[in-house]
LUMVEXTI-454179 format. One record per residue (C-alpha): x, y, z; residue in one letter. Coordinates in Angstrom, 2 decimals. Each point is the difference from the previous one (the first is absolute). Example, Ala and Ser with C-alpha at 12.3 -4.5 7.8 and 13.67 -1.06 7.14 Angstrom:
<sites>
px: 12.30, py: -4.50, pz: 7.80, aa: A
px: 1.37, py: 3.44, pz: -0.66, aa: S
</sites>
This chain:
<sites>
px: -0.02, py: 0.04, pz: -0.08, aa: X
px: 1.06, py: 3.58, pz: -0.21, aa: X
px: 1.70, py: 1.93, pz: 2.80, aa: X
px: -2.19, py: 1.04, pz: 2.78, aa: X
px: 2.64, py: 1.36, pz: 2.50, aa: X
px: 2.93, py: 1.57, pz: -1.74, aa: X
px: 1.93, py: 0.32, pz: 3.26, aa: X
px: -0.14, py: -3.75, pz: 0.58, aa: X
px: 0.78, py: -0.88, pz: -3.51, aa: X
px: 2.99, py: 2.43, pz: -0.19, aa: X
px: 1.14, py: -1.10, pz: 3.41, aa: X
px: 0.27, py: 3.67, pz: 1.15, aa: X
px: -1.23, py: 1.61, pz: 2.95, aa: X
px: -2.19, py: 3.26, pz: 0.02, aa: X
px: 3.05, py: 1.99, pz: 1.05, aa: X
px: 2.08, py: -1.50, pz: -2.73, aa: X
px: -2.71, py: 0.97, pz: -2.72, aa: X
px: -0.30, py: 3.60, pz: 1.43, aa: X
px: 3.78, py: 0.31, pz: -0.22, aa: X
px: 0.24, py: -1.51, pz: -3.65, aa: X
px: -2.88, py: 2.63, pz: -0.88, aa: X
px: 2.04, py: 2.87, pz: 1.33, aa: X
px: 3.10, py: -1.19, pz: -1.79, aa: X
px: -2.04, py: 0.05, pz: -3.29, aa: X
px: -1.35, py: 3.26, pz: 0.73, aa: X
px: 3.58, py: 1.27, pz: 0.36, aa: X
px: 0.89, py: -1.43, pz: -3.54, aa: X
px: -3.12, py: 1.82, pz: -1.39, aa: X
px: 1.06, py: 3.39, pz: 1.58, aa: X
px: 3.57, py: -0.39, pz: -1.17, aa: X
px: -1.06, py: -0.54, pz: -3.64, aa: X
px: -2.66, py: 2.94, pz: 0.15, aa: X
px: 2.65, py: 2.40, pz: 1.43, aa: X
px: 2.47, py: -0.82, pz: -2.66, aa: X
px: -2.24, py: 0.34, pz: -3.05, aa: X
px: 1.08, py: 2.66, pz: -2.40, aa: X
px: 1.17, py: 0.93, pz: -3.50, aa: X
px: 1.73, py: -3.36, pz: -0.63, aa: X
px: -3.38, py: -1.73, pz: 0.32, aa: X
px: -1.87, py: 2.74, pz: -2.11, aa: X
px: 2.48, py: -0.47, pz: -2.86, aa: X
px: -0.53, py: -3.78, pz: 0.28, aa: X
px: -3.74, py: 0.11, pz: -0.60, aa: X
px: 0.17, py: 2.78, pz: -2.65, aa: X
px: 2.62, py: -1.94, pz: -1.99, aa: X
px: -2.10, py: -3.09, pz: 0.29, aa: X
px: -2.97, py: 1.85, pz: -1.57, aa: X
px: 2.11, py: 1.44, pz: -2.76, aa: X
px: 1.49, py: -3.43, pz: -0.77, aa: X
px: -3.32, py: -1.65, pz: -0.01, aa: X
px: -1.50, py: 2.56, pz: -2.35, aa: X
px: 2.97, py: -0.17, pz: -2.41, aa: X
px: -0.30, py: -3.75, pz: -0.11, aa: X
px: -3.67, py: 0.22, pz: -0.70, aa: X
px: 0.45, py: 2.60, pz: -2.67, aa: X
px: 2.83, py: -1.95, pz: -1.70, aa: X
px: -1.99, py: -3.26, pz: 0.01, aa: X
px: -3.07, py: 1.80, pz: -1.45, aa: X
px: 2.05, py: 1.61, pz: -2.72, aa: X
px: 1.77, py: -3.16, pz: -0.86, aa: X
px: -3.33, py: -1.80, pz: -0.49, aa: X
px: -0.79, py: 2.28, pz: -3.07, aa: X
px: 2.19, py: -2.48, pz: -1.69, aa: X
px: -1.26, py: -2.99, pz: 1.73, aa: X
px: -0.74, py: -1.84, pz: -3.20, aa: X
px: 3.70, py: -0.78, pz: 0.21, aa: X
px: 0.82, py: -2.81, pz: 2.37, aa: X
px: 2.98, py: 1.88, pz: 1.60, aa: X
px: -2.18, py: 3.11, pz: 0.50, aa: X
px: -2.77, py: -2.03, pz: 1.70, aa: X
px: 2.30, py: -1.74, pz: 2.35, aa: X
px: 1.88, py: 3.25, pz: 0.95, aa: X
px: -3.00, py: 1.99, pz: 0.37, aa: X
px: -1.99, py: -2.69, pz: 1.95, aa: X
px: 3.02, py: -0.40, pz: 2.33, aa: X
px: 0.35, py: 3.80, pz: 0.59, aa: X
px: -3.78, py: 0.29, pz: 0.58, aa: X
px: 0.08, py: -2.94, pz: 2.29, aa: X
px: 2.82, py: 1.36, pz: 2.26, aa: X
px: -1.73, py: 3.45, pz: 0.07, aa: X
px: -3.29, py: -1.38, pz: 1.11, aa: X
px: 1.63, py: -2.09, pz: 2.72, aa: X
px: 1.92, py: 3.05, pz: 1.36, aa: X
px: -3.24, py: 2.11, pz: -0.13, aa: X
px: -1.91, py: -2.75, pz: 1.78, aa: X
px: 2.50, py: -1.10, pz: 2.68, aa: X
px: 2.52, py: 2.70, pz: 0.75, aa: X
px: -2.60, py: 2.97, pz: -0.81, aa: X
px: -3.59, py: -0.71, pz: 0.14, aa: X
px: 0.11, py: -2.36, pz: 2.93, aa: X
px: 2.45, py: 2.12, pz: 2.18, aa: X
px: -1.32, py: 3.41, pz: -0.85, aa: X
px: -3.33, py: -1.14, pz: 0.91, aa: X
px: 1.23, py: -1.11, pz: 3.36, aa: X
px: 0.89, py: 3.50, pz: 0.82, aa: X
px: 3.73, py: -0.65, pz: -0.14, aa: X
px: 0.85, py: 3.26, pz: -1.73, aa: X
px: -2.64, py: 2.19, pz: 1.55, aa: X
px: 2.65, py: 1.52, pz: 2.26, aa: X
px: 1.27, py: 2.07, pz: -3.07, aa: X
px: -3.25, py: 1.88, pz: -0.37, aa: X
px: 0.25, py: -0.45, pz: -3.77, aa: X
px: -3.56, py: -0.15, pz: -1.43, aa: X
px: 1.18, py: -2.08, pz: -3.00, aa: X
px: 1.51, py: -2.75, pz: 2.35, aa: X
px: -2.63, py: -0.07, pz: 2.66, aa: X
px: -2.26, py: -2.86, pz: 1.10, aa: X
px: -3.17, py: 2.17, pz: -0.36, aa: X
px: 0.77, py: 0.80, pz: -3.68, aa: X
px: 1.75, py: -2.96, pz: -1.49, aa: X
px: -1.93, py: -2.23, pz: -2.35, aa: X
px: 1.78, py: -3.08, pz: -1.09, aa: X
px: 0.21, py: -1.84, pz: -3.42, aa: X
px: -2.47, py: -2.85, pz: 1.13, aa: X
px: -3.61, py: -0.78, pz: -0.55, aa: X
px: -1.13, py: 0.76, pz: 3.55, aa: X
px: -0.01, py: 3.47, pz: 1.52, aa: X
px: 2.75, py: 1.11, pz: 2.47, aa: X
px: -2.87, py: 1.08, pz: 2.45, aa: X
px: -1.46, py: -3.43, pz: 0.30, aa: X
px: 3.27, py: -1.68, pz: 0.15, aa: X
px: 1.02, py: 2.19, pz: 2.92, aa: X
px: -3.24, py: -0.61, pz: 1.79, aa: X
px: 0.41, py: -3.78, pz: -0.19, aa: X
px: 3.68, py: -0.42, pz: 0.18, aa: X
px: 1.54, py: 2.85, pz: 1.95, aa: X
px: -2.55, py: -0.28, pz: 2.90, aa: X
px: -1.58, py: -3.51, pz: -0.19, aa: X
px: 3.20, py: -2.06, pz: -0.95, aa: X
px: 2.60, py: 1.95, pz: 1.99, aa: X
px: -2.13, py: 0.69, pz: 3.02, aa: X
px: -1.29, py: -3.70, pz: 0.24, aa: X
px: 2.98, py: -1.96, pz: -1.70, aa: X
px: -0.78, py: -3.65, pz: -0.26, aa: X
px: -2.95, py: 0.12, pz: 2.56, aa: X
px: -2.54, py: -2.56, pz: -0.95, aa: X
px: -3.23, py: 1.52, pz: -1.11, aa: X
px: 1.38, py: 3.26, pz: 0.19, aa: X
px: 2.86, py: 0.40, pz: -2.52, aa: X
px: -1.87, py: 0.01, pz: -3.37, aa: X
px: 3.42, py: -0.62, pz: -1.65, aa: X
px: 0.34, py: -3.57, pz: 1.55, aa: X
px: -0.60, py: -2.03, pz: -3.19, aa: X
px: -1.64, py: 3.08, pz: -1.80, aa: X
px: -3.40, py: -1.69, pz: 0.71, aa: X
px: 0.47, py: -2.89, pz: -2.38, aa: X
px: 3.05, py: -2.16, pz: 1.49, aa: X
px: 0.07, py: -2.05, pz: 3.04, aa: X
px: 3.42, py: 0.73, pz: 1.49, aa: X
px: -0.42, py: -1.30, pz: 3.66, aa: X
px: -1.63, py: -2.94, pz: 1.41, aa: X
px: -1.93, py: 2.21, pz: 2.37, aa: X
px: -2.29, py: 0.64, pz: -2.92, aa: X
px: -2.54, py: -2.74, pz: -0.45, aa: X
px: 0.45, py: -1.98, pz: -3.08, aa: X
px: -2.76, py: 0.22, pz: -2.71, aa: X
px: -0.33, py: -1.93, pz: -3.19, aa: X
px: 0.61, py: 3.17, pz: -1.93, aa: X
px: 3.72, py: -0.10, pz: 1.25, aa: X
px: 0.57, py: -3.00, pz: -2.34, aa: X
px: 0.26, py: 2.55, pz: -2.76, aa: X
px: 2.49, py: 2.64, pz: 1.60, aa: X
px: 3.06, py: -1.25, pz: -1.93, aa: X
px: -1.89, py: 1.11, pz: -3.08, aa: X
px: -1.23, py: 3.17, pz: 1.69, aa: X
px: 3.63, py: 0.69, pz: 0.94, aa: X
px: 0.95, py: -0.06, pz: -3.60, aa: X
px: -2.71, py: 2.43, pz: -1.02, aa: X
px: 0.81, py: 2.29, pz: 3.03, aa: X
px: 3.81, py: 0.21, pz: -1.05, aa: X
px: -0.70, py: 0.67, pz: -3.67, aa: X
px: -2.88, py: 2.54, pz: 0.84, aa: X
px: 1.47, py: 1.50, pz: 3.29, aa: X
px: -0.83, py: 3.59, pz: -0.61, aa: X
px: -3.67, py: -0.99, pz: -0.65, aa: X
px: 0.10, py: -2.37, pz: 3.05, aa: X
px: 1.20, py: 2.75, pz: 2.22, aa: X
px: -2.45, py: 2.64, pz: -1.37, aa: X
px: -3.06, py: -2.18, pz: 0.38, aa: X
px: 1.39, py: -1.07, pz: 3.65, aa: X
px: 0.40, py: 3.61, pz: 0.87, aa: X
px: -3.43, py: 1.03, pz: -1.44, aa: X
px: -1.72, py: -2.71, pz: 2.06, aa: X
px: 1.87, py: 1.10, pz: 3.10, aa: X
px: -0.93, py: 3.68, pz: -0.43, aa: X
px: -3.57, py: -0.80, pz: -0.58, aa: X
px: -0.09, py: -2.08, pz: 3.01, aa: X
px: 1.51, py: 2.78, pz: 2.30, aa: X
px: -2.79, py: 2.28, pz: -1.60, aa: X
px: -2.85, py: -2.62, pz: 0.75, aa: X
px: -0.53, py: -0.68, pz: -3.72, aa: X
px: -0.34, py: -3.64, pz: -0.91, aa: X
px: 3.33, py: -1.01, pz: -1.68, aa: X
px: -1.76, py: -2.04, pz: -2.68, aa: X
px: -2.28, py: 3.05, pz: -1.13, aa: X
px: 1.84, py: 1.04, pz: -3.31, aa: X
px: -3.12, py: 1.40, pz: -1.85, aa: X
px: -2.35, py: 1.47, pz: 2.66, aa: X
px: -3.38, py: 1.60, pz: -1.01, aa: X
px: 0.33, py: 3.29, pz: -1.79, aa: X
px: -1.46, py: 1.91, pz: 2.90, aa: X
px: 2.79, py: -1.31, pz: 2.35, aa: X
px: 3.41, py: 1.81, pz: -0.37, aa: X
px: 2.88, py: -2.46, pz: 0.56, aa: X
px: 3.00, py: 2.25, pz: 0.18, aa: X
px: 2.64, py: -2.94, pz: 0.35, aa: X
px: -1.34, py: -1.68, pz: -2.95, aa: X
px: -0.01, py: 3.27, pz: -2.01, aa: X
px: 3.61, py: 0.79, pz: 0.83, aa: X
px: 0.93, py: -3.53, pz: -0.77, aa: X
px: -1.53, py: -0.22, pz: -3.40, aa: X
px: 1.20, py: 3.62, pz: -0.90, aa: X
px: 3.61, py: -1.06, pz: 0.67, aa: X
px: -0.19, py: -3.56, pz: -1.41, aa: X
px: -1.50, py: 1.53, pz: -3.28, aa: X
px: 2.78, py: 2.71, pz: -0.15, aa: X
px: 2.73, py: -2.65, pz: 0.51, aa: X
px: -1.41, py: -2.43, pz: -2.62, aa: X
px: -0.48, py: 2.80, pz: -2.48, aa: X
px: 3.57, py: 1.17, pz: 0.48, aa: X
px: 1.78, py: -3.23, pz: -0.40, aa: X
px: -2.20, py: -1.72, pz: -2.45, aa: X
px: -1.61, py: 2.79, pz: -2.11, aa: X
px: 1.89, py: 3.33, pz: 0.02, aa: X
px: 3.66, py: -1.13, pz: 0.08, aa: X
px: -0.56, py: -2.70, pz: -2.65, aa: X
px: -1.74, py: 2.30, pz: -2.07, aa: X
px: 2.67, py: 2.61, pz: 0.12, aa: X
px: 2.53, py: -2.41, pz: -1.56, aa: X
px: -2.25, py: -0.32, pz: -3.32, aa: X
px: 0.80, py: -3.10, pz: -2.07, aa: X
px: 1.74, py: -1.49, pz: 2.92, aa: X
px: -3.06, py: 0.09, pz: 2.52, aa: X
px: -0.28, py: -3.77, pz: 0.10, aa: X
px: 3.52, py: -0.64, pz: 1.19, aa: X
px: -0.19, py: 2.94, pz: 2.29, aa: X
px: -3.08, py: -1.30, pz: 1.60, aa: X
px: 1.69, py: -3.42, pz: 0.50, aa: X
px: 2.93, py: 1.84, pz: 1.44, aa: X
px: -2.02, py: 1.99, pz: 2.54, aa: X
px: -2.02, py: -3.19, pz: 1.04, aa: X
px: 3.45, py: -1.79, pz: 0.57, aa: X
px: 1.51, py: 2.90, pz: 2.01, aa: X
px: -3.15, py: -0.04, pz: 2.24, aa: X
px: 0.46, py: -3.73, pz: 0.41, aa: X
px: 3.48, py: 0.27, pz: 0.83, aa: X
px: -0.73, py: 2.56, pz: 2.58, aa: X
px: -2.82, py: -1.92, pz: 1.47, aa: X
px: 1.99, py: -3.26, pz: 0.45, aa: X
px: 2.91, py: 1.91, pz: 1.50, aa: X
px: -2.16, py: 1.98, pz: 2.58, aa: X
px: -1.93, py: -3.36, pz: 0.81, aa: X
px: 3.47, py: -1.89, pz: 0.76, aa: X
px: 1.33, py: 2.91, pz: 1.96, aa: X
px: -3.40, py: 0.21, pz: 2.12, aa: X
px: -0.31, py: -3.76, pz: 0.58, aa: X
px: 3.77, py: -0.36, pz: 0.93, aa: X
px: -0.57, py: 2.60, pz: 2.67, aa: X
px: -3.19, py: -1.30, pz: 1.49, aa: X
px: -0.57, py: -3.71, pz: -0.39, aa: X
px: 3.32, py: -1.99, pz: 0.31, aa: X
px: 0.61, py: -2.06, pz: 3.15, aa: X
px: 0.81, py: 2.23, pz: 3.03, aa: X
px: -2.43, py: 2.69, pz: -0.98, aa: X
px: -2.45, py: -0.63, pz: 2.86, aa: X
px: -3.71, py: 0.41, pz: 0.45, aa: X
px: -1.80, py: 1.43, pz: 2.92, aa: X
px: -3.42, py: -0.10, pz: 1.63, aa: X
px: -2.31, py: 2.75, pz: 1.11, aa: X
px: 0.82, py: -0.85, pz: 3.58, aa: X
px: 3.54, py: 1.12, pz: -0.38, aa: X
px: -1.11, py: 3.30, pz: -1.46, aa: X
px: -2.61, py: 0.73, pz: 2.46, aa: X
px: 2.51, py: 1.45, pz: 2.76, aa: X
px: 3.03, py: 0.50, pz: -2.24, aa: X
px: 2.53, py: 2.52, pz: 1.15, aa: X
px: 2.21, py: 2.05, pz: -2.61, aa: X
px: 2.84, py: -2.33, pz: 0.72, aa: X
px: -2.00, py: -3.20, pz: -0.69, aa: X
px: -1.15, py: 1.80, pz: -3.14, aa: X
px: 3.61, py: 0.49, pz: -1.03, aa: X
px: 0.62, py: -3.66, pz: 0.87, aa: X
px: -2.97, py: -1.30, pz: -2.12, aa: X
px: 1.35, py: 1.93, pz: -2.83, aa: X
px: 3.46, py: -1.62, pz: 0.34, aa: X
px: -1.40, py: -3.56, pz: 0.35, aa: X
px: -2.82, py: 0.43, pz: -2.62, aa: X
px: 2.34, py: 0.96, pz: -2.92, aa: X
px: 2.95, py: -1.43, pz: -2.00, aa: X
px: 2.81, py: 1.40, pz: -1.91, aa: X
px: 1.83, py: -1.44, pz: -3.05, aa: X
px: 3.63, py: 0.41, pz: -0.73, aa: X
px: 0.72, py: 2.62, pz: -2.55, aa: X
px: 2.87, py: 2.14, pz: -1.33, aa: X
px: -0.69, py: 3.81, pz: -0.64, aa: X
px: -1.37, py: -0.53, pz: -3.51, aa: X
px: -2.44, py: -2.57, pz: 1.10, aa: X
px: -0.86, py: 1.84, pz: 3.08, aa: X
px: -0.69, py: 3.07, pz: -2.20, aa: X
px: -2.21, py: -1.86, pz: -2.37, aa: X
px: -2.08, py: -1.42, pz: 2.96, aa: X
px: -0.60, py: 3.49, pz: 1.25, aa: X
px: 2.30, py: -1.00, pz: 2.81, aa: X
px: -2.86, py: -2.57, pz: 0.98, aa: X
px: 2.96, py: -2.69, pz: 0.36, aa: X
px: -0.01, py: 1.80, pz: 3.43, aa: X
px: -3.45, py: -0.88, pz: 0.65, aa: X
px: 0.65, py: -0.33, pz: 3.91, aa: X
px: 1.37, py: 3.62, pz: 0.03, aa: X
px: -2.82, py: 1.18, pz: -2.24, aa: X
px: -2.50, py: -1.30, pz: 2.46, aa: X
px: 1.73, py: 1.45, pz: 2.89, aa: X
px: 0.20, py: 3.31, pz: -1.55, aa: X
px: -2.28, py: 0.24, pz: -3.07, aa: X
px: 0.20, py: 3.80, pz: -0.26, aa: X
px: 3.74, py: 0.16, pz: 0.03, aa: X
px: 1.81, py: 0.58, pz: -3.35, aa: X
px: 0.72, py: -3.38, pz: -1.55, aa: X
px: 3.62, py: 1.10, pz: -0.92, aa: X
px: 0.69, py: -0.32, pz: 3.75, aa: X
px: -1.09, py: -3.41, pz: 0.62, aa: X
px: 3.44, py: -1.75, pz: -0.84, aa: X
px: 1.36, py: 2.41, pz: 2.80, aa: X
px: -2.94, py: -0.81, pz: 2.42, aa: X
px: 0.36, py: -3.75, pz: -0.73, aa: X
px: 3.50, py: -0.10, pz: 1.73, aa: X
px: -1.42, py: 1.35, pz: 3.22, aa: X
px: -3.05, py: -2.31, pz: -0.24, aa: X
px: 2.11, py: -3.05, pz: -0.16, aa: X
px: 2.12, py: 1.16, pz: 2.81, aa: X
px: -3.16, py: 0.31, pz: 2.13, aa: X
px: -1.00, py: -3.54, pz: -1.13, aa: X
px: 3.30, py: -1.44, pz: 1.14, aa: X
px: -0.51, py: 1.85, pz: 3.17, aa: X
px: -3.34, py: -1.40, pz: 0.81, aa: X
px: 0.75, py: -3.37, pz: -1.48, aa: X
px: -2.76, py: 0.59, pz: -2.69, aa: X
px: -0.15, py: -1.48, pz: -3.40, aa: X
px: 0.70, py: 2.37, pz: -2.97, aa: X
px: -1.86, py: -1.85, pz: -2.77, aa: X
px: 1.75, py: 0.24, pz: -3.38, aa: X
px: 1.21, py: -2.02, pz: -2.93, aa: X
px: 0.52, py: -0.04, pz: -3.74, aa: X
px: -2.78, py: 1.35, pz: -2.12, aa: X
px: -0.36, py: -3.53, pz: -1.47, aa: X
px: -0.21, py: -1.70, pz: 3.39, aa: X
px: -2.49, py: 2.42, pz: 1.42, aa: X
px: -2.30, py: -0.32, pz: -2.85, aa: X
px: 0.22, py: -3.67, pz: -0.12, aa: X
px: -0.98, py: -0.27, pz: 3.60, aa: X
px: -2.99, py: 2.29, pz: -0.68, aa: X
px: -0.78, py: -2.04, pz: -3.17, aa: X
px: 0.09, py: -3.27, pz: 2.20, aa: X
px: -2.44, py: 1.48, pz: 2.40, aa: X
px: -2.47, py: 1.12, pz: -2.67, aa: X
px: -0.08, py: -3.42, pz: -1.49, aa: X
px: 0.10, py: -1.88, pz: 3.28, aa: X
px: -2.86, py: 1.86, pz: 1.56, aa: X
px: -2.13, py: -0.52, pz: -3.08, aa: X
px: -0.52, py: -3.62, pz: 1.59, aa: X
px: -2.14, py: -0.92, pz: 2.92, aa: X
px: 1.77, py: 0.00, pz: 3.35, aa: X
px: -0.55, py: -3.77, pz: 0.53, aa: X
px: 2.24, py: -0.49, pz: -3.18, aa: X
px: 2.92, py: 1.84, pz: 1.61, aa: X
px: 2.54, py: -1.63, pz: 2.24, aa: X
px: 0.68, py: 2.94, pz: 2.34, aa: X
px: -2.58, py: 1.73, pz: 2.41, aa: X
px: -0.69, py: 3.58, pz: 0.32, aa: X
px: 2.45, py: 0.07, pz: 3.08, aa: X
px: 3.12, py: -1.26, pz: -1.77, aa: X
px: -0.64, py: 1.03, pz: -3.60, aa: X
px: 3.02, py: 1.72, pz: -1.53, aa: X
px: -2.24, py: 2.88, pz: -1.41, aa: X
px: -1.87, py: 0.54, pz: 3.33, aa: X
px: 1.42, py: 0.37, pz: 3.49, aa: X
px: -1.35, py: 0.66, pz: 3.41, aa: X
px: 1.10, py: -0.08, pz: 3.63, aa: X
px: -1.44, py: -3.57, pz: -0.07, aa: X
px: 2.90, py: -1.02, pz: -2.16, aa: X
px: 2.28, py: -0.11, pz: 3.12, aa: X
px: -2.32, py: -2.04, pz: 2.18, aa: X
px: 2.28, py: -2.55, pz: 1.74, aa: X
px: 3.14, py: 1.76, pz: -1.00, aa: X
px: 1.45, py: 2.16, pz: 2.84, aa: X
px: 3.15, py: 2.29, pz: -0.04, aa: X
px: 2.41, py: 0.22, pz: 2.96, aa: X
px: -2.00, py: 1.62, pz: 2.70, aa: X
px: 1.29, py: 3.13, pz: 2.04, aa: X
px: 0.80, py: -0.95, pz: 3.57, aa: X
px: -1.17, py: 3.16, pz: 1.97, aa: X
px: 1.47, py: -1.15, pz: 3.33, aa: X
px: 3.40, py: -0.41, pz: -1.53, aa: X
px: -0.22, py: 3.48, pz: -1.46, aa: X
px: -1.04, py: 1.55, pz: 3.31, aa: X
px: 2.90, py: -1.60, pz: 1.81, aa: X
px: 2.47, py: 1.06, pz: -2.69, aa: X
px: -1.28, py: 3.70, pz: 0.20, aa: X
px: -0.15, py: -0.03, pz: 3.73, aa: X
px: -3.65, py: 0.76, pz: 0.36, aa: X
px: -0.93, py: -0.47, pz: 3.52, aa: X
px: -3.52, py: -1.01, pz: 1.52, aa: X
px: -0.55, py: 3.48, pz: 1.26, aa: X
px: 0.54, py: 1.27, pz: -3.59, aa: X
px: -2.44, py: -2.54, pz: -1.38, aa: X
px: -2.72, py: 0.94, pz: 2.48, aa: X
px: 0.44, py: 3.75, pz: -0.81, aa: X
px: 0.00, py: -0.58, pz: -3.87, aa: X
px: -2.82, py: -2.67, pz: -0.05, aa: X
px: 2.00, py: -2.86, pz: -1.14, aa: X
px: -2.50, py: -1.71, pz: -2.31, aa: X
px: -0.71, py: 3.03, pz: -1.97, aa: X
px: 3.48, py: 1.08, pz: -0.27, aa: X
px: 1.20, py: -3.34, pz: -1.18, aa: X
px: -2.75, py: -0.19, pz: -2.72, aa: X
px: 1.05, py: 3.33, pz: -1.20, aa: X
px: 3.67, py: -0.40, pz: -0.14, aa: X
px: 0.08, py: -3.85, pz: -0.92, aa: X
px: 2.18, py: -0.38, pz: -3.17, aa: X
px: -2.13, py: -1.08, pz: -2.97, aa: X
px: -0.39, py: -3.61, pz: -0.09, aa: X
px: 3.40, py: -0.51, pz: 1.66, aa: X
px: 3.71, py: 0.41, pz: -0.81, aa: X
px: 2.17, py: -2.71, pz: -1.31, aa: X
px: 1.84, py: -1.15, pz: 3.23, aa: X
px: 3.12, py: -0.71, pz: -1.89, aa: X
px: 0.35, py: 3.09, pz: -2.40, aa: X
px: -2.09, py: 2.50, pz: 1.94, aa: X
px: -1.86, py: 0.79, pz: -3.26, aa: X
px: -3.79, py: 0.49, pz: -0.38, aa: X
px: -1.97, py: -2.92, pz: -1.01, aa: X
px: -3.18, py: 1.07, pz: -1.81, aa: X
px: -2.21, py: -0.82, pz: -3.07, aa: X
px: 2.83, py: -0.73, pz: -2.36, aa: X
px: 1.50, py: -2.66, pz: 2.40, aa: X
px: -3.46, py: -1.40, pz: 0.87, aa: X
px: -0.78, py: -0.37, pz: -3.74, aa: X
px: 3.38, py: -1.86, pz: -0.57, aa: X
px: -0.95, py: -2.24, pz: 3.06, aa: X
px: -3.53, py: -0.46, pz: -1.16, aa: X
px: 1.42, py: -1.05, pz: -3.47, aa: X
px: 2.28, py: -2.58, pz: 1.65, aa: X
px: -2.77, py: -1.32, pz: 2.20, aa: X
px: -2.40, py: -0.44, pz: -2.75, aa: X
px: 2.68, py: -2.08, pz: -1.88, aa: X
px: 0.60, py: -2.04, pz: 3.18, aa: X
px: -3.81, py: -0.44, pz: 0.27, aa: X
px: -0.34, py: -1.01, pz: -3.58, aa: X
px: 2.98, py: -2.40, pz: 0.33, aa: X
px: -1.73, py: -1.45, pz: 3.27, aa: X
px: -3.23, py: -0.41, pz: -1.66, aa: X
px: 1.77, py: -1.72, pz: -3.03, aa: X
px: 1.68, py: -2.34, pz: 2.31, aa: X
px: -3.14, py: -0.85, pz: 1.92, aa: X
px: -1.74, py: -0.76, pz: -3.14, aa: X
px: 2.80, py: -2.14, pz: -1.18, aa: X
px: 0.06, py: -1.90, pz: 3.27, aa: X
px: -3.92, py: -0.30, pz: -0.22, aa: X
px: 0.38, py: -1.46, pz: -3.60, aa: X
px: 2.86, py: -2.42, pz: 1.29, aa: X
px: -2.35, py: -1.14, pz: 2.83, aa: X
px: -2.84, py: -0.54, pz: -2.34, aa: X
px: 2.12, py: -1.96, pz: -2.40, aa: X
px: 1.33, py: -2.18, pz: 2.88, aa: X
px: -3.52, py: -0.45, pz: 1.29, aa: X
px: -1.21, py: -0.97, pz: -3.46, aa: X
px: 2.83, py: -2.54, pz: -0.42, aa: X
px: -0.60, py: -1.46, pz: 3.44, aa: X
px: -3.59, py: -0.38, pz: -0.80, aa: X
px: 0.76, py: -1.62, pz: -3.37, aa: X
px: 2.40, py: -2.49, pz: 1.72, aa: X
px: -2.80, py: -0.74, pz: 2.54, aa: X
px: -2.59, py: -0.66, pz: -2.74, aa: X
px: 2.49, py: -2.14, pz: -1.74, aa: X
px: 0.84, py: -1.98, pz: 2.97, aa: X
px: -3.73, py: -0.45, pz: 0.66, aa: X
px: -0.81, py: -1.04, pz: -3.45, aa: X
px: 2.98, py: -2.48, pz: 0.23, aa: X
px: -1.39, py: -1.48, pz: 3.17, aa: X
px: -3.49, py: -0.17, pz: -1.35, aa: X
px: 1.40, py: -1.77, pz: -3.03, aa: X
px: 1.90, py: -2.59, pz: 2.23, aa: X
px: -3.13, py: -0.91, pz: 1.96, aa: X
px: -2.11, py: -0.25, pz: -3.00, aa: X
px: 2.62, py: -2.32, pz: -1.60, aa: X
px: 0.14, py: -2.13, pz: 3.23, aa: X
px: -3.69, py: -0.25, pz: 0.05, aa: X
px: -0.19, py: -1.30, pz: -3.45, aa: X
px: 2.72, py: -2.69, pz: 0.77, aa: X
px: -1.88, py: -1.11, pz: 3.07, aa: X
px: -3.13, py: -0.60, pz: -2.00, aa: X
</sites>
């Protein structure tokens, strides 16, 4: 099942989590105070480069009847669309550059090159997803409403087709996101999400905004720009469709690698009900995943290769995430927390496996909701204990007298100052979630090996029992045969 108590799962005390939150607040302040001209130049140069790439691609497509021109124009346009979508549209709409007070690069004015509107995306994504990250029945992005990505969701027969639905979502990702955001926006406004064509006397503003933006986007890519190239309109139309497909597949892969590989945890509403700011930070760290990327791939992913850092600080400029990641890793080491990352291929294959595995009924799967690799909870550690902290030894070591304990209310003081889930008695280092996960992995392997051995012994015992019974039956048959032969002779 999903995590219901993040303190128990993370093996941290309330004091630990509060301190962790304060340290993350310090990281945020340090970045905010250092923002300046260098960052402004970065985003302005990115915008200029994207526009040059798009202009060059569209100009080249005037000669798109020639194969080289079609390939070159399509490649340039694909790169331009990816940059606009990932590093510009997504990040500007998050308010990452609002500090510049530039009306052209502001979350309230930017409209991206996608089917859906920026306003609807911000309502569904910036608030719903980033506030309620991976909380069941609260985060609308958890499976985008069409994919079952955790065993906490009840299996339905429709889930059998989710491998096919996943292919359509990848190829038409901008439409999937647009329709998802439209439904979320209408739900927030109390309008039935399925109401696409309301009666004439009812004004459905979300529908109106959606169809207006979608119509303009379709006209731009599949009517206006192809028509401008005259005789080459057919090849230009194909190039535009291909560039959109490339952009959709890349955006889909980046998003799925950051949200659905093993280690990106899920949570229940119980965890959210009394969540502190420190616990919110911790949920973002445990509910997200990175993938390894150099500067070029990080740029092309909108720096969402640093998905953990993005979820911690969604409104900090993305060009700072690499710098922030160093400090976040240090905090993970300090608190013995996992920092979930891996190659792009590995992270996507883990998500791909979950998509196909959870398309099946739970009874067809080997693992349970408590030990499945794609879903963890505090129940994962049932029966697995870390070295305990010995309070009496600590008091003796620090010369705390009986009078001191009486004055300071011993039980409350010990609960407040107890190290989080104990220190390693040999190294003196903190033992937390990362150590617990490693031990749980070993324990599960040992449990599986034990169960396998028990099954092997049971099969051997059954085989021996069968052989014994067969021998007894043979012996009985032989005796009965001997008596019958003796009776025949006596006659």
